[in-house]
C-alpha positions in Angstrom: -49.8 99.1 117.3 -47.0 101.7 117.2 -44.7 101.7 114.2 -41.8 100.5 116.2 -43.8 97.7 117.7 -44.9 96.6 114.2 -41.3 96.4 113.1 -40.4 94.2 116.0 -43.5 92.0 115.4 -42.7 91.5 111.8 -39.0 90.9 112.5 -39.9 88.2 115.1 -42.5 86.7 112.7 -39.9 86.6 109.9 -37.3 85.0 112.2 -39.8 82.4 113.4 -40.8 81.5 109.8 -37.2 81.2 108.8 -36.4 78.9 111.7 -39.5 76.8 111.0 -38.5 76.5 107.3 -34.9 75.5 108.2 -36.3 72.9 110.6 -38.6 71.5 107.9 -35.7 71.3 105.4 -33.5 69.7 108.0 -36.1 67.0 108.9 -36.7 66.4 105.2 -33.0 66.0 104.5 -32.7 63.6 107.5 -35.5 61.4 106.4 -34.4 61.4 102.7 -31.7 58.8 103.6 -28.8 57.9 101.3 -28.5 58.2 97.6 -26.7 56.4 94.8 -23.6 58.3 93.9 -22.5 56.0 91.1 -22.9 57.4 87.6 -22.3 54.0 86.0 -23.9 53.5 82.6 -25.9 50.4 81.6 -25.6 50.5 77.8 -26.1 47.0 76.3 -27.8 45.7 79.4 -31.4 44.6 79.8 -33.4 45.3 83.0 -36.8 44.1 84.1 -38.6 46.1 86.8 -41.8 44.7 88.2 -44.5 47.1 89.3 -42.8 49.9 87.3 -45.9 51.8 86.4 -45.7 54.0 89.6 -43.7 54.9 92.6 -40.3 53.4 93.4 -40.4 51.0 90.5 -41.0 53.8 87.9 -38.3 56.0 89.4 -35.8 53.1 89.3 -36.8 52.3 85.7 -36.3 55.9 84.8 -32.8 55.9 86.2 -31.9 52.7 84.3 -33.3 54.1 81.1 -31.3 57.3 81.6 -28.2 55.2 82.0 -28.8 53.6 78.6 -30.3 50.2 79.5 -33.1 48.5 77.7 -35.8 48.5 80.3 -38.9 46.2 80.4 -41.7 47.5 82.6 -43.5 44.5 84.0 -46.9 45.7 85.2 -50.4 44.4 85.8 -52.4 47.4 84.6 -52.2 47.7 80.8 -53.1 51.4 80.6 -50.8 52.5 83.4 -48.0 50.4 82.0 -48.3 52.2 78.7 -48.4 55.6 80.4 -45.3 54.8 82.4 -43.5 53.6 79.2 -44.3 56.9 77.5 -43.3 58.9 80.6 -39.9 57.2 80.9 -39.2 57.3 77.1 -39.9 61.0 77.0 -37.8 61.9 80.1 -34.9 59.6 79.4 -35.0 60.0 75.6 -34.4 56.3 75.5 -36.7 54.4 73.1 -35.6 51.0 74.4 -38.3 51.1 77.1 -41.0 48.5 76.7 -44.1 47.4 78.6 -45.0 43.8 79.1 -48.1 42.7 81.1 -47.3 40.7 84.3 -49.8 39.9 87.0 -48.0 38.3 90.0 -51.3 37.2 91.4 -51.6 34.7 88.5 -49.1 31.9 88.0 -50.2 31.6 84.4 -49.4 35.3 83.8 -45.9 34.8 85.4 -45.2 31.8 83.2 -46.4 33.5 80.1 -44.3 36.6 80.8 -41.2 34.5 81.5 -41.7 32.5 78.4 -41.8 35.7 76.3 -38.7 37.1 77.9 -36.8 33.8 77.5 -37.8 33.5 73.8 -37.5 37.1 72.7 -34.7 38.6 74.8 -31.0 37.9 74.0 -30.0 38.7 77.6 -31.2 39.7 81.1 -28.7 41.5 83.3 -30.9 42.9 86.1 -34.1 41.7 87.6 -35.8 44.0 90.1 -38.6 42.3 92.0 -40.2 45.5 93.1 -44.0 44.9 92.9 -45.9 44.2 96.1 -49.2 44.7 97.7 -50.8 45.5 101.0 -54.4 44.4 100.8 -57.5 45.8 102.4 -58.6 44.5 105.8 -60.5 41.4 104.7 -58.5 38.4 103.6 -58.5 38.0 99.8 -57.6 35.0 97.7 -56.2 34.9 94.1 -57.6 32.8 91.3 -54.9 30.3 92.0 -56.4 29.9 95.5 -53.7 31.6 97.6 -53.8 34.5 100.0 -53.1 37.6 97.9 -50.1 39.0 99.7 -48.4 35.6 100.0 -48.7 35.1 96.3 -48.0 38.7 95.0 -45.2 39.5 97.5 -43.5 36.1 97.6 -44.8 33.2 95.4 -45.0 35.3 92.2 -41.5 36.8 92.5 -40.2 33.4 93.5 -41.6 31.7 90.4 -40.6 34.6 88.1 -37.0 34.6 89.3 -36.6 30.9 89.0 -38.1 30.9 85.5 -35.7 33.6 84.4 -32.6 32.3 86.2 -31.0 30.6 83.2 -31.2 33.8 81.2 -29.6 35.7 84.1 -26.8 33.0 84.3 -26.2 33.3 80.6 -25.8 37.1 80.9 -23.6 37.0 84.0 -22.4 39.0 85.8 -26.0 39.8 86.5 -28.1 40.9 89.5 -31.4 40.2 91.2 -32.8 42.8 93.6 -35.7 41.9 95.9 -37.6 44.8 97.6 -38.3 43.8 101.2 -38.9 46.1 104.1 -37.9 47.0 107.6 -41.3 45.7 108.8 -39.8 42.2 108.4 -38.5 42.8 112.0 -42.1 42.6 113.1 -42.3 39.0 112.0 -40.9 36.8 114.8 -40.7 33.7 112.5 -42.8 31.9 109.9 -45.7 29.7 111.0 -45.4 27.0 108.3 -48.8 25.7 109.3 -50.5 29.0 108.6 -48.4 30.7 105.8 -51.6 31.9 104.1 -53.2 33.1 107.3 -56.4 31.2 107.0 -56.6 31.5 110.7 -56.6 34.9 112.5 -55.9 37.0 109.4 -54.2 40.3 110.0 -52.9 42.2 106.9 -50.1 44.0 108.7 -48.9 40.7 110.2 -49.0 39.1 106.8 -47.2 42.0 105.2 -44.4 41.5 107.8 -44.4 37.8 107.1 -44.1 38.3 103.3 -41.3 40.8 103.7 -39.5 38.3 105.9 -40.0 35.7 103.2 -38.4 38.1 100.7 -35.2 38.1 102.8 -35.3 34.3 103.4 -35.7 33.8 99.7 -32.8 36.1 99.0 -30.6 34.2 101.5 -31.4 30.8 100.1 -31.1 31.9 96.5 -27.7 33.4 97.1 -26.4 30.1 98.2 -27.8 28.3 95.2 -26.2 30.9 92.9 -22.7 30.6 94.2 -20.2 30.5 91.4 -22.7 31.5 88.7 -21.9 35.2 88.5 -25.4 36.1 89.5 -25.9 38.0 92.7 -29.1 38.6 94.7 -29.7 41.2 97.4 -32.7 42.5 99.3 -33.4 46.0 100.6 -35.6 48.3 102.6 -36.5 51.3 100.5 -37.6 53.4 103.4 -41.0 54.8 104.2 -42.1 56.3 100.9 -45.0 58.5 99.7 -46.3 56.1 97.1 -49.6 54.3 96.1 -48.7 51.6 98.6 -50.3 53.8 101.3 -53.7 53.8 99.6 -55.1 50.9 101.7 -53.8 52.2 105.0 -56.4 53.3 107.5 -57.9 56.7 107.1 -55.6 57.3 104.0 -58.2 55.4 102.0 -60.3 58.6 102.2 -59.4 61.3 99.7 -60.0 64.2 102.0 -57.8 62.7 104.7 -55.1 62.2 102.0 -55.3 65.9 101.0 -55.1 67.1 104.5 -52.4 64.7 105.7 -50.0 64.4 102.8 -48.3 67.8 103.3 -47.2 66.8 106.8 -46.4 63.2 105.7 -44.2 64.5 102.9 -41.9 66.0 105.5 -41.3 62.8 107.3 -41.4 60.3 104.3 -39.3 59.8 101.3 -40.3 60.8 97.8 -40.5 57.9 95.2 -37.2 59.1 93.8 -35.5 59.0 97.2 -37.0 55.6 97.9 -35.6 54.2 94.7 -32.0 55.1 95.5 -31.0 51.8 97.2 -32.6 49.8 94.3 -30.6 51.9 91.8 -27.4 51.4 93.8 -27.8 47.6 94.1 -28.5 47.4 90.3 -25.9 49.8 88.9 -23.0 50.4 91.3 -19.9 48.5 90.0 -18.6 48.3 93.6 -21.4 45.9 94.4 -20.9 43.5 91.5 -19.8 40.6 93.7 -21.9 41.4 96.8 -24.6 38.8 97.3 -27.0 37.6 100.0 -27.1 40.9 101.8 -29.7 43.4 103.0 -29.5 47.1 102.4 -31.2 50.3 103.6 -30.4 53.9 102.7 -27.7 52.6 100.3 -25.8 50.9 103.2 -25.5 47.2 104.1 -27.3 46.5 107.4 -28.4 43.7 109.6 -31.6 41.7 109.4 -33.8 40.3 112.2 -32.9 37.0 113.9 -35.8 35.3 112.1 -34.3 36.3 108.8 -31.1 34.5 109.6 -32.8 31.1 110.0 -31.2 28.8 107.5 -33.7 26.0 108.2 -36.7 28.3 107.6 -35.2 29.6 104.4 -34.7 26.1 103.1 -38.2 25.0 104.1 -39.8 28.1 102.6 -38.0 27.3 99.3 -39.2 23.7 99.3 -42.8 24.7 100.0 -42.7 27.5 97.4 -41.3 25.0 94.8 -44.2 22.7 95.5 -46.9 25.4 95.5 -45.7 27.0 92.2 -45.1 23.6 90.7 -41.6 24.6 89.8 -40.4 21.1 90.6 -42.7 18.2 89.9 
């Protein structure tokens, strides 16, 4: 290759690489979504974040600690919970970060956790029901006898919230944030004869069902909390690169993860980006009186028709009360 030809080749190569890099950056920025612009402090407030040992929950908890709040990390895994506590304390320089064990797949664990909070905490200003699960292909049942996703994603948060509701009311104005998902649109409605999918189990169908339940729960709870100073909203965090992908198809294989994650990282949010809507709903003063709504990318948006069903929301509440023995 002649010298002049080499110069042209390298110039074209450099231009192509530059264009490719700009395209990647543009795509990454597009999929990053909105961010919380509020710099509001949370000094004197107490926040509980479930599933805060990793991913979106940990990033949200880190933001709350950085804003001066007392943060309780409610996690199932003891070792990971302590690691997250140290991580957040070190980065935020806030020593008011605590770990308390909470297993949403156990009603006894939920009741024990709530009892400790009610007895030991003076106040509770923000409750973030962040923890959730997508199980493996086979249907799994908790020790309480319920389908795992139904209990962890809905029944556990339902019971926890209701057991802490008096503390939230005493601390008003206070907020409840429920992490749902856009996949709730895939659920066309709840089959109340098969909530636990004992028949024809499909984990992705059940995930959509439980995310619909999160919104119906939010809707019904907002009505029950009218006039109390406690708000409740639900959100879609976006499609995020977190541990939640560990049970999805080929991503269960480590080699596939290593090969696919660089590409996935372009089109998916980081945990920090995925936490932005949670942070906004918890901290933004402009949203203090907003309740019963659904957000994505830090903006209020519409829900599916099935999520607007008042009758289904009321019936789900009554069934959940009975299952969790919240009301005798």
